[in-house]
Wavefront OBJ file of the C-alpha trace (Angstrom):
o trace
v 115.346 -84.211 -59.571
v 118.629 -85.741 -59.849
v 121.593 -83.469 -57.936
v 123.977 -82.379 -61.074
v 127.338 -84.140 -60.773
v 130.523 -81.683 -60.206
v 132.657 -81.672 -63.446
v 136.355 -80.959 -63.376
v 139.165 -80.294 -66.007
v 142.335 -82.310 -65.975
v 144.419 -79.544 -65.794
v 146.249 -79.290 -62.755
v 148.668 -76.848 -60.841
v 150.593 -78.392 -57.724
v 151.410 -76.646 -54.011
v 155.214 -76.280 -54.114
v 156.865 -77.654 -50.946
v 158.624 -75.039 -48.451
v 161.835 -74.557 -48.051
v 162.034 -75.965 -44.965
v 160.089 -79.179 -45.694
v 162.445 -80.192 -48.603
v 164.148 -83.203 -48.480
v 167.659 -84.236 -47.375
v 170.700 -84.907 -49.518
v 169.753 -88.451 -51.174
v 173.212 -89.665 -50.705
v 172.685 -89.452 -46.789
v 168.776 -91.698 -47.172
v 168.458 -94.942 -47.469
v 166.091 -96.623 -50.125
v 163.222 -97.375 -47.330
v 163.991 -93.600 -46.438
v 163.782 -92.583 -50.055
v 160.177 -94.056 -50.719
v 158.875 -92.673 -48.012
v 160.379 -89.460 -48.387
v 159.069 -89.476 -52.391
v 155.511 -90.505 -50.624
v 155.673 -87.441 -48.331
v 156.566 -85.256 -51.257
v 153.363 -87.001 -53.283
v 150.917 -86.485 -50.722
v 152.248 -82.504 -50.820
v 151.016 -82.157 -53.788
v 147.592 -81.296 -53.576
v 146.486 -81.026 -57.212
v 144.384 -77.392 -57.970
v 141.626 -77.674 -60.321
v 138.268 -75.622 -61.251
v 135.131 -76.839 -60.647
v 131.952 -75.753 -62.960
v 128.388 -76.580 -61.555
v 124.758 -75.318 -62.972
v 122.829 -76.528 -59.837
v 120.254 -74.205 -60.858
v 117.838 -72.105 -63.398
v 115.073 -69.668 -63.709
v 112.722 -68.401 -66.546
v 112.573 -64.872 -67.145
v 109.079 -63.503 -68.329
v 109.421 -59.884 -69.837
v 106.685 -57.692 -72.124
v 108.615 -58.359 -74.575
v 111.248 -61.743 -74.218
v 111.169 -64.693 -72.605
v 114.505 -66.790 -71.437
v 116.299 -69.466 -69.333
v 118.838 -68.138 -67.100
v 121.447 -70.337 -65.717
v 123.276 -70.209 -62.524
v 127.140 -70.972 -62.915
v 129.123 -71.556 -59.626
v 132.644 -71.460 -59.803
v 134.686 -73.317 -57.101
v 138.197 -74.132 -57.152
v 138.816 -77.776 -55.953
v 140.387 -79.594 -52.426
v 141.304 -77.304 -49.710
v 142.424 -74.462 -51.953
v 138.698 -73.069 -51.442
v 135.801 -73.613 -49.355
v 133.810 -70.824 -50.865
v 130.937 -71.037 -53.610
v 130.316 -67.790 -55.868
v 127.892 -67.899 -58.458
v 126.597 -65.665 -61.789
v 123.881 -65.866 -63.835
v 123.991 -66.217 -67.981
v 121.934 -66.379 -70.897
v 122.077 -69.246 -73.237
v 122.836 -66.085 -75.594
v 125.873 -65.137 -73.534
v 127.414 -68.932 -73.586
v 127.327 -68.254 -77.524
v 129.078 -65.121 -77.947
v 131.545 -66.650 -75.697
v 131.935 -69.643 -77.501
v 132.163 -67.698 -80.643
v 134.986 -65.296 -79.479
v 136.938 -68.251 -78.731
v 136.240 -69.459 -81.959
v 137.375 -66.861 -83.977
v 140.930 -66.830 -82.002
v 141.314 -70.259 -81.438
v 139.494 -71.964 -84.214
v 141.315 -75.463 -84.769
v 142.344 -76.338 -80.944
v 138.573 -75.539 -80.162
v 136.692 -78.096 -82.848
v 136.064 -80.582 -80.096
v 134.688 -78.514 -77.761
v 131.085 -77.986 -78.729
v 128.379 -75.476 -77.224
v 124.733 -77.154 -77.201
v 122.792 -76.375 -80.206
v 120.409 -73.716 -80.240
v 116.563 -74.745 -80.114
v 113.861 -73.272 -81.926
v 111.067 -75.027 -79.872
v 110.657 -76.733 -76.400
v 113.140 -74.125 -74.778
v 110.858 -73.893 -71.873
v 110.182 -77.347 -71.342
v 111.598 -78.770 -67.710
v 113.040 -81.762 -69.160
v 115.013 -79.958 -72.230
v 116.081 -76.919 -69.743
v 117.470 -79.940 -67.605
v 119.127 -81.524 -70.457
v 120.564 -77.903 -71.491
v 121.663 -77.043 -68.172
v 123.923 -80.343 -67.643
v 125.298 -79.945 -71.081
v 126.258 -76.490 -70.385
v 127.992 -77.442 -67.179
v 129.768 -79.997 -69.301
v 130.708 -77.396 -71.623
v 132.638 -75.327 -69.259
v 134.510 -78.268 -68.004
v 135.786 -79.625 -71.440
v 136.795 -75.523 -72.187
v 138.850 -75.303 -69.553
v 140.339 -78.078 -69.712
v 142.011 -76.449 -73.417
v 145.160 -74.441 -72.359
v 144.408 -71.548 -74.932
v 141.068 -71.300 -73.660
v 141.681 -71.476 -69.924
v 144.576 -68.527 -70.473
v 142.666 -66.093 -72.895
v 141.501 -63.050 -71.666
v 137.707 -64.132 -72.954
v 137.272 -66.423 -70.121
v 137.668 -64.181 -67.165
v 135.680 -61.443 -68.978
v 132.299 -64.110 -69.736
v 132.483 -64.828 -66.099
v 132.463 -61.405 -64.566
v 132.151 -58.272 -67.131
v 128.253 -58.076 -66.584
v 129.013 -57.739 -62.980
v 131.723 -55.209 -63.386
v 129.497 -53.080 -65.442
v 126.972 -53.445 -63.050
v 128.902 -52.465 -60.448
v 130.737 -49.508 -62.079
v 127.138 -48.130 -63.025
v 125.512 -48.463 -59.229
v 129.455 -46.507 -58.667
v 128.764 -43.852 -60.885
v 125.172 -43.673 -59.399
v 126.605 -42.903 -55.959
v 125.330 -46.399 -54.910
v 128.349 -47.426 -53.491
v 126.899 -50.070 -50.908
v 125.581 -51.773 -53.952
v 128.382 -51.601 -56.211
v 130.735 -52.921 -53.368
v 128.465 -56.444 -53.459
v 128.946 -56.476 -57.123
v 132.757 -56.138 -56.804
v 133.083 -58.346 -54.557
v 131.611 -60.926 -56.213
v 133.776 -59.893 -59.533
v 136.598 -60.404 -57.477
v 136.184 -63.425 -55.576
v 136.020 -65.293 -59.347
v 138.946 -63.199 -60.530
v 140.893 -64.767 -57.566
v 139.971 -68.469 -58.445
v 140.714 -67.690 -62.304
v 144.231 -66.634 -60.979
v 146.304 -69.299 -61.610
v 145.843 -68.875 -64.788
v 145.579 -65.390 -65.551
v 147.453 -62.940 -64.688
v 147.605 -60.884 -61.580
v 147.042 -57.469 -63.469
v 143.094 -58.793 -63.760
v 142.182 -57.515 -60.555
v 143.604 -54.649 -60.458
v 140.460 -52.675 -62.118
v 138.292 -54.300 -59.545
v 140.320 -53.587 -56.502
v 140.990 -50.193 -57.623
v 136.630 -49.805 -58.104
v 136.771 -51.728 -54.071
v 138.969 -48.765 -52.675
v 136.743 -45.948 -54.222
v 133.877 -47.651 -52.842
v 134.953 -47.930 -49.192
v 136.675 -44.370 -49.475
v 132.997 -43.307 -50.088
v 131.682 -45.166 -47.698
v 134.305 -43.926 -45.054
v 135.879 -47.094 -44.124
v 139.659 -45.913 -44.866
v 140.966 -49.188 -43.160
v 139.341 -51.480 -46.240
v 139.865 -48.382 -48.706
v 143.616 -48.268 -47.668
v 144.389 -52.268 -47.554
v 142.513 -52.616 -50.649
v 144.770 -49.784 -52.897
v 147.816 -51.605 -50.992
v 146.344 -55.098 -52.909
v 146.456 -53.335 -55.871
v 150.024 -51.534 -55.826
v 152.153 -54.894 -56.526
v 150.774 -56.083 -59.698
v 150.361 -51.910 -60.788
v 154.393 -51.642 -60.143
v 155.385 -54.786 -61.156
v 153.658 -55.179 -64.595
v 153.931 -51.208 -65.435
v 150.257 -50.164 -65.282
v 151.258 -46.474 -65.538
v 147.853 -45.743 -65.806
v 147.083 -46.337 -62.048
v 150.319 -45.968 -60.285
v 150.431 -42.230 -59.443
v 146.745 -42.431 -58.353
v 146.844 -45.471 -56.370
v 150.028 -43.784 -54.432
v 147.983 -40.473 -54.287
v 145.412 -42.318 -52.462
v 147.524 -44.122 -50.678
v 149.239 -41.237 -48.859
v 145.743 -39.689 -48.257
v 144.573 -42.773 -46.484
v 147.703 -42.860 -44.711
v 147.527 -39.280 -43.145
v 144.172 -40.055 -42.026
v 144.700 -43.366 -40.686
v 148.080 -42.465 -39.155
v 150.078 -44.509 -40.983
v 154.090 -43.680 -42.303
v 153.558 -42.407 -45.865
v 156.997 -41.290 -46.242
v 158.250 -43.918 -48.448
v 155.091 -44.176 -50.657
v 155.168 -39.969 -50.782
v 159.452 -40.525 -52.033
v 157.709 -43.039 -54.788
v 155.319 -40.815 -55.669
v 157.589 -37.413 -56.027
v 160.444 -39.753 -57.992
v 157.753 -41.118 -60.099
v 156.343 -37.790 -61.191
v 159.869 -36.438 -61.581
v 160.781 -39.463 -63.949
v 158.300 -38.928 -65.645
v 157.436 -35.448 -66.168
v 154.497 -34.924 -68.163
v 153.306 -38.713 -68.682
v 152.065 -39.444 -65.368
v 148.169 -38.791 -64.990
v 146.666 -36.072 -62.692
v 143.493 -37.366 -62.604
v 142.117 -39.083 -59.169
v 141.759 -42.757 -58.748
v 138.178 -42.061 -58.525
v 138.253 -40.198 -62.016
v 139.939 -43.232 -63.306
v 137.353 -45.878 -61.753
v 133.910 -44.158 -62.992
v 135.342 -44.203 -66.592
v 135.726 -48.026 -66.383
v 133.477 -50.224 -68.278
v 131.149 -47.070 -69.756
l 1 2 3 4 5 6 7 8 9 10 11 12 13 14 15 16 17 18 19 20 21 22 23 24 25 26 27 28 29 30 31 32 33 34 35 36 37 38 39 40 41 42 43 44 45 46 47 48 49 50 51 52 53 54 55 56 57 58 59 60 61 62 63 64 65 66 67 68 69 70 71 72 73 74 75 76 77 78 79 80 81 82 83 84 85 86 87 88 89 90 91 92 93 94 95 96 97 98 99 100 101 102 103 104 105 106 107 108 109 110 111 112 113 114 115 116 117 118 119 120 121 122 123 124 125 126 127 128 129 130 131 132 133 134 135 136 137 138 139 140 141 142 143 144 145 146 147 148 149 150 151 152 153 154 155 156 157 158 159 160 161 162 163 164 165 166 167 168 169 170 171 172 173 174 175 176 177 178 179 180 181 182 183 184 185 186 187 188 189 190 191 192 193 194 195 196 197 198 199 200 201 202 203 204 205 206 207 208 209 210 211 212 213 214 215 216 217 218 219 220 221 222 223 224 225 226 227 228 229 230 231 232 233 234 235 236 237 238 239 240 241 242 243 244 245 246 247 248 249 250 251 252 253 254 255 256 257 258 259 260 261 262 263 264 265 266 267 268 269 270 271 272 273 274 275 276 277 278 279 280 281 282 283 284 285 286 287 288 289 290 291
């Protein structure tokens, strides 16, 4: 079977040059120097795109149902990303995703067509291969539409199943298994961050902090909580802020880290929003996610 070709989107973002890399004043440059500087700037502007591949499939044959599962690999292009991470989805998952986007952005997505559902021949190797390539092409075309790639439905399609599984494991006390699922979720969310709000990762990183804490890995728990705090502060996510600060104080004492500034922030927050600041721990918040 021929290997699938990578499909990419046409949407790009560029890496901005650092201040130290900026060109000198144009008035001090010759024409040749200006041309050389322009070429150097263009070389620094590396394109960032998402690549979607569906390299493999498998048939799930259960007592009452039989269906095909597609492995979806998500990867950022160029030197920005050397790691491939994948999830598995059924055709019915694609169909629900497509209909949600159609309801919200019908006109913008008129030319983005989901491969039709087949009533017969679904498990033929040739049909599965054809469907695999068609769904791969569908994701690339869909992501080329701005409203689709910026829609909250997009990261939900790639991560919600794994998030629900992770939180179910976390509630059951299976923290190591939950951690593995959450790491997959976070990797995909990180790839989507140029086109999604930084708040996307907050529930995931908070859940990671709880898993690390209960696995008695305070350094990793502290790092995860620290990562969640800036977007929580910047975007006013009151639901998490006091609980995150409280966890950081506890972990800071355990690790011998300076926590006076965090304590002052927590005290000021509670004084300013008396009666509105949650008294629940971060773990209590996390276990209620994706119920």
